[in-house]
C-alpha positions in Angstrom: 242.9 2.1 258.3 246.0 2.0 255.4 244.9 3.3 251.9 245.7 0.3 250.4 242.9 -1.7 252.2 240.6 0.9 251.5 240.2 0.4 247.6 239.9 -3.4 249.2 237.3 -2.9 251.1 235.4 -0.2 248.5 235.4 -3.7 246.4 234.1 -6.0 249.0 231.0 -3.3 249.9 230.6 -3.1 246.2 230.7 -6.7 245.2 228.3 -7.4 248.2 225.9 -4.6 246.9 226.3 -6.2 243.5 225.1 -9.4 245.1 222.0 -8.3 247.3 220.4 -6.5 244.5 220.8 -9.1 242.1 217.6 -11.4 241.7 217.1 -15.1 240.7 215.6 -14.0 237.2 218.5 -11.4 237.1 221.0 -14.3 237.5 219.5 -16.2 235.0 219.5 -13.8 231.9 223.3 -12.9 233.0 223.7 -16.6 232.8 222.3 -16.8 229.3 223.7 -13.8 227.9 226.8 -15.1 229.6 226.7 -18.1 227.8 225.4 -16.7 224.6 228.7 -14.6 224.1 230.8 -17.5 224.8 229.6 -19.3 221.6 229.8 -15.9 219.4 233.5 -15.8 220.7 234.2 -19.4 220.0 232.4 -19.2 216.9 234.9 -16.1 215.9 237.9 -19.1 217.0 237.0 -21.0 213.9 239.3 -20.4 211.4 237.1 -20.0 208.2 234.7 -17.6 210.3 238.0 -15.6 211.2 239.3 -15.1 207.9 235.4 -14.2 206.7 235.6 -11.1 209.3 239.1 -10.2 208.9 238.2 -9.7 204.8 234.9 -8.1 205.9 236.5 -5.6 208.0 238.9 -5.0 205.0 236.7 -4.4 203.2 234.2 -1.8 205.1 237.5 0.2 205.8 237.9 0.3 202.0 234.4 1.7 201.2 235.0 3.8 204.1 238.2 5.3 202.7 237.0 5.6 199.1 233.1 6.9 200.1 231.5 3.9 198.8 230.2 3.0 202.4 228.6 6.3 202.2 227.2 5.8 198.9 225.6 2.6 200.3 223.9 4.0 203.1 222.6 6.7 200.6 221.3 3.6 198.2 220.0 1.5 201.2 218.1 5.1 202.7 216.8 5.4 198.8 215.5 2.0 198.4 213.6 2.7 202.1 212.7 5.4 201.0 211.3 3.9 197.4 209.6 0.9 199.2 207.8 3.2 201.9 206.1 5.0 199.2 205.4 2.2 196.6 201.5 1.3 196.8 199.7 -1.8 195.9 198.6 -0.6 192.9 201.7 0.8 191.7 203.3 -2.7 192.4 201.0 -4.6 190.5 201.5 -1.7 187.2 205.2 -2.3 187.9 204.9 -6.0 187.6 202.2 -5.6 184.4 204.4 -3.7 183.1 207.3 -6.3 183.3 205.1 -8.9 181.9 204.4 -6.9 179.1 208.0 -6.0 177.9 208.9 -9.7 178.4 206.0 -10.9 176.8 206.7 -8.3 173.7 210.8 -9.0 173.6 211.1 -12.6 174.6 209.9 -14.1 171.2 211.9 -15.4 168.2 211.5 -12.4 165.9 212.5 -10.2 168.3 215.9 -12.7 168.9 216.0 -13.1 165.0 216.4 -9.1 164.9 218.6 -8.7 167.3 221.0 -11.7 166.3 221.4 -9.7 162.4 221.5 -6.2 163.9 224.3 -7.6 165.9 226.0 -9.8 163.0 225.1 -6.6 160.8 226.8 -4.7 162.7 230.0 -6.9 163.4 230.2 -6.9 159.7 230.4 -3.3 159.0 232.8 -3.2 161.7 235.0 -5.6 160.3 234.1 -3.9 156.7 235.0 -0.5 157.2 237.7 -1.5 159.3 239.6 -3.5 156.9 239.2 -0.3 154.0 241.3 2.7 154.2 240.6 6.2 155.2 238.3 7.6 152.6 240.0 11.2 151.2 236.9 13.2 152.3 235.4 16.2 150.6 232.6 16.4 148.0 234.4 14.6 145.6 234.6 11.6 147.2 231.6 11.7 148.9 229.5 11.9 145.4 231.5 9.2 144.3 230.3 7.0 147.3 226.9 8.2 146.5 227.1 6.5 142.7 227.7 3.1 143.8 224.7 0.8 143.9 225.6 -0.6 146.9 225.8 2.9 148.9 222.0 3.7 147.2 220.6 0.6 148.0 221.3 0.8 151.9 220.3 4.7 151.9 217.4 3.7 150.4 216.6 1.0 153.2 217.7 3.4 156.1 215.3 6.4 154.5 212.2 3.5 154.5 213.3 2.1 158.0 213.1 5.7 159.4 209.9 6.4 157.4 208.5 3.2 158.7 209.2 4.4 162.3 208.5 7.9 161.8 204.7 6.6 160.8 204.6 3.9 163.6 205.4 6.6 166.4 203.3 8.9 164.9 200.3 6.7 164.5 201.3 5.5 168.5 201.2 8.9 169.4 198.7 11.1 168.1 197.9 14.1 170.3 194.6 15.2 171.0 193.6 18.4 169.3 193.8 21.6 172.0 190.0 23.2 172.1 189.9 26.4 171.5 
């Protein structure tokens, strides 16, 4: 035989061996797999799908370049670990905590207080921004303390701080140590 017919003969024997080895179920599975592969290729040929895949590849490449892909997989590992570690009682307590927080914070009083605090903060920012910078020094501070509105604001802040401390201490009383 010549060298050019040798590879053809080998290929013919390989094809005959593959044909002899295939069973009907193997041929059926190969046909289904081929049909599924062609369906995927056909979907990739649609313009919207092709654009989506190309955008996805660009984003994954960018995430890899910036290290965000590693961070994403670390985050997924963390979420999986947390999910695996959670017990039913932990989930129940988390849900009860969330429900309690929503009940405590989702009322008109808290909303009004937050709105008033935001408005007061905005007004204070506007007011202090329009004033000239203070000269500084002890006499300037004493002069500011002599104004009735400053004294009233300090009284309010001190009363607020005292009441917050009292409420915090009352709620978190530590048990006495045994001797």
